[in-house]
N, C-alpha and C positions, 0 to 999 in steps of 0.2 A: 503493498499499500503506501500509498505519496502523503506526506500531512505536509501542511502548509508552515508548519513552522518547527519541523521532523519530528519524530515520531514521538508519543505521548510520552513515556518516561520518560523521555530529554524535558517535558517542559516541569518547571521548576515552582514556577510563583506566576498567575494572574495576577492585575489588578484593578481590581474598579474604581473609579471613581463618580463618584458622585455632586452631583452638581447642587449647589441649593441656596439657599440669603439668596446673596448677593449675585450669585452668578447660578444665572437659567440658561434656560434656552439656547437663547444668543451666543452668549458664551463655548456650551457647549458645540454648538454647528462652528464655531470658529476652530475651537479647536480640531477637530476633526476636519477641519478643511484641510489645517497644516501639516500634520499629521501628531497631535497630543496623543489622539486618543482614538481607537479601531472601529467604538462603536459608538454611538448613542440615539437613544429616542427606546432605548429597552430599559428592563426590568425598574421597568415603573416612571423612568426617568420623561423629564418634557419633553415630546418630540421637535423636531425639527421645525421649527417658527415657520407657519403658513407661509408669509411671506418670500421662505425661497423653496417648498416643495418647486412651482417652476423649474428652475435653474438645475433642479437634482434632480429630477421622479422620472428621467430618461438614462440616468447613473446605473452602472449594474450594480453595484453597492448599493443603490436604494432601495428598499422594500418599506411596503408599506403592509401593517396590517392596524385592524383596529384596537382602541387602548382604552379601557374604560375611565375617562377624564370627563367630568361634568365645568361649565362654566359657566356663571351665572352672576345677576345681579339682587343681593340683597336692597329690603329699604329698611330701616329701623323703625317700625309701625306702633313705637310707643313715643313717639315725636314728632310735632306736626313739620309736616304739609300731612306727610306718609300715616297718618296716623288713623288718616282717612282710605276707606279700601276703595271707593272710586277713583281720589287719586293714583292711587296701584295700577287700578285698573287701566286708567287711564295712560301712565306713562310706560304700560306694559303696553297698550294696545294700538299706541305710538311708532311703535317700534316696524318699520319692515321688515323678516327674517330671511326674506331671499335678494336685498339688497345686500345682507348683511354675509353673506353665504358666498353671494358673487362677490363680496370684497375679499372674504379670508380665502377663498379658492377650495370650489366645489366638491375636489375630490377630499379636500383635508379637513370639512367639517359637517356639520349637518348640524337642523334647525328641530329641534326637539320641542313638544309640549309640558313639558315633568323634569322630574330632578331624575328620573331613571332610563339610563337607557338601554339600548332592545336587549333581551338575552339577558337582561338582570328578572328574578323571580316576581313577576305583580307588572313588568312593563305590558302585559299585554293587555291588560284592562284599558277599558275605553276613556278618554280627559278630555273633557272637553278644557282645550286651551284657546289663549287669547289672542284670536289672528288679526294682523294690522288690518285695523280700523282707524284712519284720522280722523274724521265725522262723529264717529262712537266717542273717542275719547276727548276728543274737544270738547264737547256735549259733555262727558262727563266732569272737565274738570269745571261747568259750568254750574252744573248742580250739587257740585262740592263747594261752591263760593269760592273757586282756588285762585289769586294774584297774581297774574303771569310777573307779576314782579318780587314773588317771594324768593327770599336768598335760597339757592339747592347747589348744595355740592357735594361731586360725586370724590368719591377716594375711592384708589384704585392700588394693588400694589403692581411696580414695574416690573413687570415681567414678559419676554418673547412678546407678542402682538396684540396685550393687552390694549397699551396706548392707541392705537388702532380702529381696536374696535371701540372703545371710551368716548372715543374724538369722534366716531361714526353717530353710536345714541345719541351725543351730545346735538350734531346735526341734526339729527332726525327729531329730537326735542324740539329744539328750536321752529326744525318749516313746519314742524305736523301741530307743533301743540303752545308754539306762542314763546316760549321758556325758555332765558339762560341758565343754564347750568354749570356752574365753573366745577372744573376740574382738577383735584389737586391727585397729584402721580407722589406714591409712598416708595424708598426699599419697603421690600418684602417683609422683612423682622416689622420694621416700624408700623406698618401696616397691620400685620396680625397682633401686633399690640395692641392697636389701638382697636381694630375688632373684641380683643378681650374685653379690654375698658371702656368698650361701649356697651 
């Protein structure tokens, strides 16, 4: 038999490097490109950031496989204005998920109406998600007596394409609701601590 790194008994050590905290998927991708690491996006690590998939998808060492990764936007429903379910629904209805999927790369992600991705027990149960409907979103804000001048800040952890996603959402809310949203990018550790403290 022929082996890439010699016969198995000659392999003495395998180093697994995990990127976390301030080192995210972009750092891992850059290290892969320079040869500093041999594999990324495996063993529960963050995948290649979606913006880089088009430039690597045809390479012989690129392999795509589904991962259990869920990204979501959470609202603090104990603090105004998001303590009103109509406001939360309006912000959700104002997002055109099909445009977001195109932005991120249709081969990399898919929209879900639930926290459970397909294949997980109970994911087959019917859920009536909130489908994009700008008119209904505006009507819900009006019913909630939402003042468009209300200061809304969304904090997020700087990692992969999070900034790209949040900038898209910010534009959707401005265009579809007339609401200016301030984005607060934070280092992942700071963001995690803020979530814990809130």
